[in-house]
N, CA, C and O atoms as a Maestro MAE file, in Angstrom:
{
 s_m_m2io_version
 :::
 2.0.0
}

f_m_ct {
 s_m_title
 :::
 protein
 m_atom[284] {
  # First column is atom index #
  i_m_mmod_type
  r_m_x_coord
  r_m_y_coord
  r_m_z_coord
  i_m_residue_number
  s_m_chain_name
  s_m_pdb_residue_name
  s_m_pdb_atom_name
  i_m_atomic_number
  :::
  1 25 -8.642 25.842 10.918 1 A "UNK " " N  " 7
  2 3 -7.546 24.911 10.849 1 A "UNK " " CA " 6
  3 2 -6.913 24.940 9.459 1 A "UNK " " C  " 6
  4 15 -5.693 24.839 9.325 1 A "UNK " " O  " 8
  5 25 -7.746 25.080 8.425 2 A "UNK " " N  " 7
  6 3 -7.233 25.132 7.050 2 A "UNK " " CA " 6
  7 2 -6.224 26.261 6.891 2 A "UNK " " C  " 6
  8 15 -5.134 26.051 6.360 2 A "UNK " " O  " 8
  9 25 -6.581 27.454 7.347 3 A "UNK " " N  " 7
  10 3 -5.679 28.603 7.217 3 A "UNK " " CA " 6
  11 2 -4.393 28.394 8.000 3 A "UNK " " C  " 6
  12 15 -3.310 28.750 7.535 3 A "UNK " " O  " 8
  13 25 -4.513 27.819 9.184 4 A "UNK " " N  " 7
  14 3 -3.339 27.573 10.016 4 A "UNK " " CA " 6
  15 2 -2.404 26.570 9.348 4 A "UNK " " C  " 6
  16 15 -1.205 26.821 9.229 4 A "UNK " " O  " 8
  17 25 -2.937 25.459 8.921 5 A "UNK " " N  " 7
  18 3 -2.103 24.417 8.311 5 A "UNK " " CA " 6
  19 2 -1.469 24.880 7.000 5 A "UNK " " C  " 6
  20 15 -0.347 24.488 6.678 5 A "UNK " " O  " 8
  21 25 -2.180 25.706 6.253 6 A "UNK " " N  " 7
  22 3 -1.627 26.221 4.984 6 A "UNK " " CA " 6
  23 2 -0.408 27.105 5.207 6 A "UNK " " C  " 6
  24 15 0.409 27.275 4.301 6 A "UNK " " O  " 8
  25 25 -0.278 27.665 6.398 7 A "UNK " " N  " 7
  26 3 0.900 28.493 6.703 7 A "UNK " " CA " 6
  27 2 2.163 27.649 6.828 7 A "UNK " " C  " 6
  28 15 3.269 28.156 6.644 7 A "UNK " " O  " 8
  29 25 2.005 26.360 7.141 8 A "UNK " " N  " 7
  30 3 3.144 25.499 7.416 8 A "UNK " " CA " 6
  31 2 3.358 24.387 6.396 8 A "UNK " " C  " 6
  32 15 4.484 23.933 6.194 8 A "UNK " " O  " 8
  33 25 2.268 23.946 5.749 9 A "UNK " " N  " 7
  34 3 2.329 22.766 4.882 9 A "UNK " " CA " 6
  35 2 1.591 23.001 3.568 9 A "UNK " " C  " 6
  36 15 0.929 24.025 3.396 9 A "UNK " " O  " 8
  37 25 1.703 22.068 2.659 10 A "UNK " " N  " 7
  38 3 1.005 22.124 1.377 10 A "UNK " " CA " 6
  39 2 -0.335 21.404 1.505 10 A "UNK " " C  " 6
  40 15 -0.398 20.281 2.005 10 A "UNK " " O  " 8
  41 25 -1.393 22.048 1.056 11 A "UNK " " N  " 7
  42 3 -2.735 21.473 1.111 11 A "UNK " " CA " 6
  43 2 -2.895 20.481 -0.026 11 A "UNK " " C  " 6
  44 15 -2.660 20.824 -1.185 11 A "UNK " " O  " 8
  45 25 -3.297 19.239 0.295 12 A "UNK " " N  " 7
  46 3 -3.457 18.189 -0.702 12 A "UNK " " CA " 6
  47 2 -4.926 18.041 -1.090 12 A "UNK " " C  " 6
  48 15 -5.268 18.170 -2.266 12 A "UNK " " O  " 8
  49 25 -5.790 17.776 -0.126 13 A "UNK " " N  " 7
  50 3 -7.230 17.663 -0.356 13 A "UNK " " CA " 6
  51 2 -7.940 17.752 0.985 13 A "UNK " " C  " 6
  52 15 -7.371 17.391 2.015 13 A "UNK " " O  " 8
  53 25 -9.163 18.226 0.978 14 A "UNK " " N  " 7
  54 3 -9.984 18.369 2.178 14 A "UNK " " CA " 6
  55 2 -9.142 18.655 3.423 14 A "UNK " " C  " 6
  56 15 -8.655 19.775 3.575 14 A "UNK " " O  " 8
  57 25 -8.962 17.707 4.293 15 A "UNK " " N  " 7
  58 3 -8.218 17.917 5.533 15 A "UNK " " CA " 6
  59 2 -6.856 17.240 5.514 15 A "UNK " " C  " 6
  60 15 -6.378 16.784 6.553 15 A "UNK " " O  " 8
  61 25 -6.228 17.169 4.348 16 A "UNK " " N  " 7
  62 3 -4.939 16.497 4.208 16 A "UNK " " CA " 6
  63 2 -3.883 17.504 3.773 16 A "UNK " " C  " 6
  64 15 -4.053 18.233 2.796 16 A "UNK " " O  " 8
  65 25 -2.786 17.520 4.530 17 A "UNK " " N  " 7
  66 3 -1.664 18.402 4.240 17 A "UNK " " CA " 6
  67 2 -0.387 17.584 4.257 17 A "UNK " " C  " 6
  68 15 -0.316 16.552 4.924 17 A "UNK " " O  " 8
  69 25 0.628 18.041 3.521 18 A "UNK " " N  " 7
  70 3 1.913 17.356 3.541 18 A "UNK " " CA " 6
  71 2 3.028 18.370 3.383 18 A "UNK " " C  " 6
  72 15 2.808 19.500 2.948 18 A "UNK " " O  " 8
  73 25 4.209 17.953 3.739 19 A "UNK " " N  " 7
  74 3 5.361 18.803 3.562 19 A "UNK " " CA " 6
  75 2 6.421 18.536 4.610 19 A "UNK " " C  " 6
  76 15 6.197 17.816 5.582 19 A "UNK " " O  " 8
  77 25 7.564 19.124 4.393 20 A "UNK " " N  " 7
  78 3 8.647 19.025 5.361 20 A "UNK " " CA " 6
  79 2 8.518 20.204 6.311 20 A "UNK " " C  " 6
  80 15 8.262 21.334 5.896 20 A "UNK " " O  " 8
  81 25 8.701 19.916 7.599 21 A "UNK " " N  " 7
  82 3 8.537 20.950 8.611 21 A "UNK " " CA " 6
  83 2 9.556 20.687 9.716 21 A "UNK " " C  " 6
  84 15 9.771 19.541 10.109 21 A "UNK " " O  " 8
  85 25 10.177 21.744 10.211 22 A "UNK " " N  " 7
  86 3 11.161 21.589 11.284 22 A "UNK " " CA " 6
  87 2 10.453 21.250 12.591 22 A "UNK " " C  " 6
  88 15 9.246 21.455 12.720 22 A "UNK " " O  " 8
  89 25 11.200 20.735 13.551 23 A "UNK " " N  " 7
  90 3 10.632 20.395 14.861 23 A "UNK " " CA " 6
  91 2 10.037 21.633 15.527 23 A "UNK " " C  " 6
  92 15 8.984 21.551 16.159 23 A "UNK " " O  " 8
  93 25 10.701 22.768 15.391 24 A "UNK " " N  " 7
  94 3 10.222 24.017 16.001 24 A "UNK " " CA " 6
  95 2 8.906 24.449 15.371 24 A "UNK " " C  " 6
  96 15 7.968 24.809 16.084 24 A "UNK " " O  " 8
  97 25 8.823 24.418 14.044 25 A "UNK " " N  " 7
  98 3 7.593 24.811 13.346 25 A "UNK " " CA " 6
  99 2 6.459 23.834 13.643 25 A "UNK " " C  " 6
  100 15 5.307 24.249 13.767 25 A "UNK " " O  " 8
  101 25 6.771 22.542 13.758 26 A "UNK " " N  " 7
  102 3 5.752 21.549 14.092 26 A "UNK " " CA " 6
  103 2 5.197 21.802 15.488 26 A "UNK " " C  " 6
  104 15 3.987 21.724 15.701 26 A "UNK " " O  " 8
  105 25 6.068 22.100 16.428 27 A "UNK " " N  " 7
  106 3 5.626 22.406 17.790 27 A "UNK " " CA " 6
  107 2 4.740 23.660 17.786 27 A "UNK " " C  " 6
  108 15 3.713 23.699 18.463 27 A "UNK " " O  " 8
  109 25 5.136 24.664 17.032 28 A "UNK " " N  " 7
  110 3 4.353 25.899 16.903 28 A "UNK " " CA " 6
  111 2 2.972 25.612 16.319 28 A "UNK " " C  " 6
  112 15 1.967 26.123 16.813 28 A "UNK " " O  " 8
  113 25 2.924 24.800 15.273 29 A "UNK " " N  " 7
  114 3 1.665 24.435 14.635 29 A "UNK " " CA " 6
  115 2 0.745 23.698 15.613 29 A "UNK " " C  " 6
  116 15 -0.440 24.019 15.707 29 A "UNK " " O  " 8
  117 25 1.281 22.712 16.339 30 A "UNK " " N  " 7
  118 3 0.443 21.944 17.254 30 A "UNK " " CA " 6
  119 2 -0.061 22.799 18.415 30 A "UNK " " C  " 6
  120 15 -1.199 22.628 18.853 30 A "UNK " " O  " 8
  121 25 0.757 23.705 18.912 31 A "UNK " " N  " 7
  122 3 0.311 24.581 20.000 31 A "UNK " " CA " 6
  123 2 -0.799 25.517 19.536 31 A "UNK " " C  " 6
  124 15 -1.776 25.731 20.253 31 A "UNK " " O  " 8
  125 25 -0.647 26.072 18.343 32 A "UNK " " N  " 7
  126 3 -1.689 26.958 17.807 32 A "UNK " " CA " 6
  127 2 -2.979 26.189 17.526 32 A "UNK " " C  " 6
  128 15 -4.071 26.710 17.749 32 A "UNK " " O  " 8
  129 25 -2.860 24.952 17.037 33 A "UNK " " N  " 7
  130 3 -4.044 24.134 16.759 33 A "UNK " " CA " 6
  131 2 -4.789 23.810 18.048 33 A "UNK " " C  " 6
  132 15 -6.019 23.850 18.080 33 A "UNK " " O  " 8
  133 25 -4.055 23.489 19.109 34 A "UNK " " N  " 7
  134 3 -4.671 23.163 20.396 34 A "UNK " " CA " 6
  135 2 -5.439 24.341 20.981 34 A "UNK " " C  " 6
  136 15 -6.376 24.150 21.757 34 A "UNK " " O  " 8
  137 25 -5.042 25.573 20.609 35 A "UNK " " N  " 7
  138 3 -5.704 26.772 21.128 35 A "UNK " " CA " 6
  139 2 -7.177 26.845 20.742 35 A "UNK " " C  " 6
  140 15 -7.989 27.367 21.507 35 A "UNK " " O  " 8
  141 25 -7.536 26.329 19.562 36 A "UNK " " N  " 7
  142 3 -8.930 26.470 19.133 36 A "UNK " " CA " 6
  143 2 -9.642 25.159 18.820 36 A "UNK " " C  " 6
  144 15 -10.811 25.179 18.434 36 A "UNK " " O  " 8
  145 25 -8.976 24.030 18.974 37 A "UNK " " N  " 7
  146 3 -9.670 22.769 18.730 37 A "UNK " " CA " 6
  147 2 -10.193 22.181 20.039 37 A "UNK " " C  " 6
  148 15 -9.630 22.412 21.110 37 A "UNK " " O  " 8
  149 25 -11.270 21.423 19.932 38 A "UNK " " N  " 7
  150 3 -11.838 20.711 21.070 38 A "UNK " " CA " 6
  151 2 -11.206 19.320 21.068 38 A "UNK " " C  " 6
  152 15 -11.583 18.471 20.259 38 A "UNK " " O  " 8
  153 25 -10.259 19.081 21.956 39 A "UNK " " N  " 7
  154 3 -9.501 17.831 21.938 39 A "UNK " " CA " 6
  155 2 -10.347 16.605 22.275 39 A "UNK " " C  " 6
  156 15 -9.887 15.479 22.084 39 A "UNK " " O  " 8
  157 25 -11.570 16.792 22.771 40 A "UNK " " N  " 7
  158 3 -12.454 15.665 23.050 40 A "UNK " " CA " 6
  159 2 -13.267 15.264 21.818 40 A "UNK " " C  " 6
  160 15 -13.844 14.177 21.790 40 A "UNK " " O  " 8
  161 25 -13.320 16.126 20.805 41 A "UNK " " N  " 7
  162 3 -14.079 15.837 19.586 41 A "UNK " " CA " 6
  163 2 -13.238 15.917 18.318 41 A "UNK " " C  " 6
  164 15 -13.433 15.125 17.397 41 A "UNK " " O  " 8
  165 25 -12.315 16.853 18.259 42 A "UNK " " N  " 7
  166 3 -11.499 17.081 17.069 42 A "UNK " " CA " 6
  167 2 -10.188 16.306 17.165 42 A "UNK " " C  " 6
  168 15 -9.798 15.857 18.243 42 A "UNK " " O  " 8
  169 25 -9.517 16.156 16.031 43 A "UNK " " N  " 7
  170 3 -8.224 15.479 16.042 43 A "UNK " " CA " 6
  171 2 -7.286 16.081 15.007 43 A "UNK " " C  " 6
  172 15 -7.708 16.602 13.974 43 A "UNK " " O  " 8
  173 25 -6.025 15.991 15.316 44 A "UNK " " N  " 7
  174 3 -4.945 16.378 14.422 44 A "UNK " " CA " 6
  175 2 -4.004 15.193 14.415 44 A "UNK " " C  " 6
  176 15 -3.428 14.855 15.450 44 A "UNK " " O  " 8
  177 25 -3.838 14.558 13.275 45 A "UNK " " N  " 7
  178 3 -2.993 13.365 13.181 45 A "UNK " " CA " 6
  179 2 -1.760 13.724 12.368 45 A "UNK " " C  " 6
  180 15 -1.860 14.226 11.248 45 A "UNK " " O  " 8
  181 25 -0.608 13.462 12.945 46 A "UNK " " N  " 7
  182 3 0.659 13.809 12.316 46 A "UNK " " CA " 6
  183 2 1.428 12.531 12.020 46 A "UNK " " C  " 6
  184 15 1.733 11.756 12.926 46 A "UNK " " O  " 8
  185 25 1.739 12.316 10.750 47 A "UNK " " N  " 7
  186 3 2.567 11.186 10.338 47 A "UNK " " CA " 6
  187 2 3.970 11.725 10.100 47 A "UNK " " C  " 6
  188 15 4.170 12.627 9.286 47 A "UNK " " O  " 8
  189 25 4.937 11.165 10.814 48 A "UNK " " N  " 7
  190 3 6.329 11.580 10.672 48 A "UNK " " CA " 6
  191 2 7.110 10.454 10.031 48 A "UNK " " C  " 6
  192 15 7.004 9.299 10.442 48 A "UNK " " O  " 8
  193 25 7.884 10.788 9.039 49 A "UNK " " N  " 7
  194 3 8.663 9.767 8.358 49 A "UNK " " CA " 6
  195 2 10.017 9.572 8.989 49 A "UNK " " C  " 6
  196 15 10.834 10.492 9.026 49 A "UNK " " O  " 8
  197 25 10.260 8.359 9.490 50 A "UNK " " N  " 7
  198 3 11.587 7.993 9.989 50 A "UNK " " CA " 6
  199 2 12.469 7.621 8.804 50 A "UNK " " C  " 6
  200 15 13.655 7.947 8.757 50 A "UNK " " O  " 8
  201 25 11.858 6.934 7.854 51 A "UNK " " N  " 7
  202 3 12.495 6.580 6.579 51 A "UNK " " CA " 6
  203 2 11.375 6.618 5.551 51 A "UNK " " C  " 6
  204 15 10.226 6.885 5.901 51 A "UNK " " O  " 8
  205 25 11.685 6.363 4.318 52 A "UNK " " N  " 7
  206 3 10.649 6.339 3.290 52 A "UNK " " CA " 6
  207 2 9.660 5.206 3.537 52 A "UNK " " C  " 6
  208 15 8.507 5.300 3.115 52 A "UNK " " O  " 8
  209 25 10.083 4.141 4.209 53 A "UNK " " N  " 7
  210 3 9.238 2.967 4.408 53 A "UNK " " CA " 6
  211 2 8.396 3.044 5.677 53 A "UNK " " C  " 6
  212 15 7.295 2.494 5.696 53 A "UNK " " O  " 8
  213 25 8.863 3.698 6.735 54 A "UNK " " N  " 7
  214 3 8.182 3.691 8.025 54 A "UNK " " CA " 6
  215 2 7.721 5.077 8.430 54 A "UNK " " C  " 6
  216 15 8.423 6.068 8.233 54 A "UNK " " O  " 8
  217 25 6.531 5.126 8.998 55 A "UNK " " N  " 7
  218 3 5.964 6.373 9.490 55 A "UNK " " CA " 6
  219 2 5.604 6.236 10.961 55 A "UNK " " C  " 6
  220 15 5.132 5.185 11.393 55 A "UNK " " O  " 8
  221 25 5.828 7.299 11.730 56 A "UNK " " N  " 7
  222 3 5.346 7.374 13.101 56 A "UNK " " CA " 6
  223 2 4.068 8.188 13.089 56 A "UNK " " C  " 6
  224 15 3.940 9.132 12.308 56 A "UNK " " O  " 8
  225 25 3.114 7.834 13.950 57 A "UNK " " N  " 7
  226 3 1.838 8.543 13.998 57 A "UNK " " CA " 6
  227 2 1.645 9.152 15.373 57 A "UNK " " C  " 6
  228 15 1.787 8.467 16.386 57 A "UNK " " O  " 8
  229 25 1.322 10.441 15.413 58 A "UNK " " N  " 7
  230 3 1.035 11.151 16.655 58 A "UNK " " CA " 6
  231 2 -0.382 11.699 16.557 58 A "UNK " " C  " 6
  232 15 -0.718 12.368 15.579 58 A "UNK " " O  " 8
  233 25 -1.222 11.423 17.561 59 A "UNK " " N  " 7
  234 3 -2.604 11.888 17.539 59 A "UNK " " CA " 6
  235 2 -2.789 12.904 18.646 59 A "UNK " " C  " 6
  236 15 -2.441 12.652 19.799 59 A "UNK " " O  " 8
  237 25 -3.335 14.046 18.293 60 A "UNK " " N  " 7
  238 3 -3.675 15.079 19.258 60 A "UNK " " CA " 6
  239 2 -5.185 15.186 19.255 60 A "UNK " " C  " 6
  240 15 -5.783 15.442 18.209 60 A "UNK " " O  " 8
  241 25 -5.807 14.998 20.392 61 A "UNK " " N  " 7
  242 3 -7.258 14.996 20.451 61 A "UNK " " CA " 6
  243 2 -7.798 13.584 20.313 61 A "UNK " " C  " 6
  244 15 -7.090 12.617 20.594 61 A "UNK " " O  " 8
  245 25 -9.041 13.460 19.885 62 A "UNK " " N  " 7
  246 3 -9.727 12.165 19.808 62 A "UNK " " CA " 6
  247 2 -9.479 11.490 18.462 62 A "UNK " " C  " 6
  248 15 -9.640 12.106 17.409 62 A "UNK " " O  " 8
  249 25 -9.089 10.228 18.509 63 A "UNK " " N  " 7
  250 3 -8.904 9.460 17.275 63 A "UNK " " CA " 6
  251 2 -10.261 8.996 16.773 63 A "UNK " " C  " 6
  252 15 -10.966 8.275 17.478 63 A "UNK " " O  " 8
  253 25 -10.636 9.401 15.563 64 A "UNK " " N  " 7
  254 3 -11.943 9.077 14.996 64 A "UNK " " CA " 6
  255 2 -12.044 7.606 14.619 64 A "UNK " " C  " 6
  256 15 -13.047 6.953 14.906 64 A "UNK " " O  " 8
  257 25 -10.998 7.086 13.971 65 A "UNK " " N  " 7
  258 3 -10.971 5.676 13.581 65 A "UNK " " CA " 6
  259 2 -9.528 5.237 13.474 65 A "UNK " " C  " 6
  260 15 -8.627 6.049 13.262 65 A "UNK " " O  " 8
  261 25 -9.328 3.965 13.620 66 A "UNK " " N  " 7
  262 3 -7.975 3.406 13.557 66 A "UNK " " CA " 6
  263 2 -7.449 3.464 12.120 66 A "UNK " " C  " 6
  264 15 -8.202 3.286 11.163 66 A "UNK " " O  " 8
  265 25 -6.169 3.712 11.989 67 A "UNK " " N  " 7
  266 3 -5.528 3.714 10.668 67 A "UNK " " CA " 6
  267 2 -4.431 2.661 10.667 67 A "UNK " " C  " 6
  268 15 -3.246 2.983 10.581 67 A "UNK " " O  " 8
  269 25 -4.841 1.394 10.763 68 A "UNK " " N  " 7
  270 3 -3.881 0.303 10.786 68 A "UNK " " CA " 6
  271 2 -3.167 0.158 9.440 68 A "UNK " " C  " 6
  272 15 -1.967 -0.109 9.383 68 A "UNK " " O  " 8
  273 25 -3.929 0.340 8.363 69 A "UNK " " N  " 7
  274 3 -3.359 0.249 7.022 69 A "UNK " " CA " 6
  275 2 -3.336 1.636 6.407 69 A "UNK " " C  " 6
  276 15 -4.307 2.386 6.505 69 A "UNK " " O  " 8
  277 25 -2.234 1.968 5.781 70 A "UNK " " N  " 7
  278 3 -2.052 3.295 5.221 70 A "UNK " " CA " 6
  279 2 -1.482 3.149 3.829 70 A "UNK " " C  " 6
  280 15 -0.422 2.547 3.657 70 A "UNK " " O  " 8
  281 25 -2.164 3.688 2.827 71 A "UNK " " N  " 7
  282 3 -1.704 3.600 1.440 71 A "UNK " " CA " 6
  283 2 -1.333 4.948 0.927 71 A "UNK " " C  " 6
  284 15 -0.921 5.077 -0.226 71 A "UNK " " O  " 8
  :::
 }
 m_bond[283] {
  # First column is bond index #
  i_m_from
  i_m_to
  i_m_order
  :::
  1 1 2 1
  2 2 3 1
  3 3 4 2
  4 3 5 1
  5 5 6 1
  6 6 7 1
  7 7 8 2
  8 7 9 1
  9 9 10 1
  10 10 11 1
  11 11 12 2
  12 11 13 1
  13 13 14 1
  14 14 15 1
  15 15 16 2
  16 15 17 1
  17 17 18 1
  18 18 19 1
  19 19 20 2
  20 19 21 1
  21 21 22 1
  22 22 23 1
  23 23 24 2
  24 23 25 1
  25 25 26 1
  26 26 27 1
  27 27 28 2
  28 27 29 1
  29 29 30 1
  30 30 31 1
  31 31 32 2
  32 31 33 1
  33 33 34 1
  34 34 35 1
  35 35 36 2
  36 35 37 1
  37 37 38 1
  38 38 39 1
  39 39 40 2
  40 39 41 1
  41 41 42 1
  42 42 43 1
  43 43 44 2
  44 43 45 1
  45 45 46 1
  46 46 47 1
  47 47 48 2
  48 47 49 1
  49 49 50 1
  50 50 51 1
  51 51 52 2
  52 51 53 1
  53 53 54 1
  54 54 55 1
  55 55 56 2
  56 55 57 1
  57 57 58 1
  58 58 59 1
  59 59 60 2
  60 59 61 1
  61 61 62 1
  62 62 63 1
  63 63 64 2
  64 63 65 1
  65 65 66 1
  66 66 67 1
  67 67 68 2
  68 67 69 1
  69 69 70 1
  70 70 71 1
  71 71 72 2
  72 71 73 1
  73 73 74 1
  74 74 75 1
  75 75 76 2
  76 75 77 1
  77 77 78 1
  78 78 79 1
  79 79 80 2
  80 79 81 1
  81 81 82 1
  82 82 83 1
  83 83 84 2
  84 83 85 1
  85 85 86 1
  86 86 87 1
  87 87 88 2
  88 87 89 1
  89 89 90 1
  90 90 91 1
  91 91 92 2
  92 91 93 1
  93 93 94 1
  94 94 95 1
  95 95 96 2
  96 95 97 1
  97 97 98 1
  98 98 99 1
  99 99 100 2
  100 99 101 1
  101 101 102 1
  102 102 103 1
  103 103 104 2
  104 103 105 1
  105 105 106 1
  106 106 107 1
  107 107 108 2
  108 107 109 1
  109 109 110 1
  110 110 111 1
  111 111 112 2
  112 111 113 1
  113 113 114 1
  114 114 115 1
  115 115 116 2
  116 115 117 1
  117 117 118 1
  118 118 119 1
  119 119 120 2
  120 119 121 1
  121 121 122 1
  122 122 123 1
  123 123 124 2
  124 123 125 1
  125 125 126 1
  126 126 127 1
  127 127 128 2
  128 127 129 1
  129 129 130 1
  130 130 131 1
  131 131 132 2
  132 131 133 1
  133 133 134 1
  134 134 135 1
  135 135 136 2
  136 135 137 1
  137 137 138 1
  138 138 139 1
  139 139 140 2
  140 139 141 1
  141 141 142 1
  142 142 143 1
  143 143 144 2
  144 143 145 1
  145 145 146 1
  146 146 147 1
  147 147 148 2
  148 147 149 1
  149 149 150 1
  150 150 151 1
  151 151 152 2
  152 151 153 1
  153 153 154 1
  154 154 155 1
  155 155 156 2
  156 155 157 1
  157 157 158 1
  158 158 159 1
  159 159 160 2
  160 159 161 1
  161 161 162 1
  162 162 163 1
  163 163 164 2
  164 163 165 1
  165 165 166 1
  166 166 167 1
  167 167 168 2
  168 167 169 1
  169 169 170 1
  170 170 171 1
  171 171 172 2
  172 171 173 1
  173 173 174 1
  174 174 175 1
  175 175 176 2
  176 175 177 1
  177 177 178 1
  178 178 179 1
  179 179 180 2
  180 179 181 1
  181 181 182 1
  182 182 183 1
  183 183 184 2
  184 183 185 1
  185 185 186 1
  186 186 187 1
  187 187 188 2
  188 187 189 1
  189 189 190 1
  190 190 191 1
  191 191 192 2
  192 191 193 1
  193 193 194 1
  194 194 195 1
  195 195 196 2
  196 195 197 1
  197 197 198 1
  198 198 199 1
  199 199 200 2
  200 199 201 1
  201 201 202 1
  202 202 203 1
  203 203 204 2
  204 203 205 1
  205 205 206 1
  206 206 207 1
  207 207 208 2
  208 207 209 1
  209 209 210 1
  210 210 211 1
  211 211 212 2
  212 211 213 1
  213 213 214 1
  214 214 215 1
  215 215 216 2
  216 215 217 1
  217 217 218 1
  218 218 219 1
  219 219 220 2
  220 219 221 1
  221 221 222 1
  222 222 223 1
  223 223 224 2
  224 223 225 1
  225 225 226 1
  226 226 227 1
  227 227 228 2
  228 227 229 1
  229 229 230 1
  230 230 231 1
  231 231 232 2
  232 231 233 1
  233 233 234 1
  234 234 235 1
  235 235 236 2
  236 235 237 1
  237 237 238 1
  238 238 239 1
  239 239 240 2
  240 239 241 1
  241 241 242 1
  242 242 243 1
  243 243 244 2
  244 243 245 1
  245 245 246 1
  246 246 247 1
  247 247 248 2
  248 247 249 1
  249 249 250 1
  250 250 251 1
  251 251 252 2
  252 251 253 1
  253 253 254 1
  254 254 255 1
  255 255 256 2
  256 255 257 1
  257 257 258 1
  258 258 259 1
  259 259 260 2
  260 259 261 1
  261 261 262 1
  262 262 263 1
  263 263 264 2
  264 263 265 1
  265 265 266 1
  266 266 267 1
  267 267 268 2
  268 267 269 1
  269 269 270 1
  270 270 271 1
  271 271 272 2
  272 271 273 1
  273 273 274 1
  274 274 275 1
  275 275 276 2
  276 275 277 1
  277 277 278 1
  278 278 279 1
  279 279 280 2
  280 279 281 1
  281 281 282 1
  282 282 283 1
  283 283 284 2
  :::
 }
}
C-alpha cells in the first residue's frame, strides 16, 4: 500500500498521505488498493476537502475506530 499511495500522494508519516489528486486518479488509486486489500480487515480512509473548514470522509473496508474529532 505504501508504494501504491506514494505514486499518487505525498507520504507524511506511517500510514498517512496527503496531496491534491484528480477524481480520475483517486478512482484509479482506490481500485488498485481494493485489488490487494482485505476489505473485512483493512481500511483506506479518504478525507476530501469541500472547503478549508469542512472535510468529507469516505471509508473503504472496515473502519477500525471512529474519527469524530479530527485535528
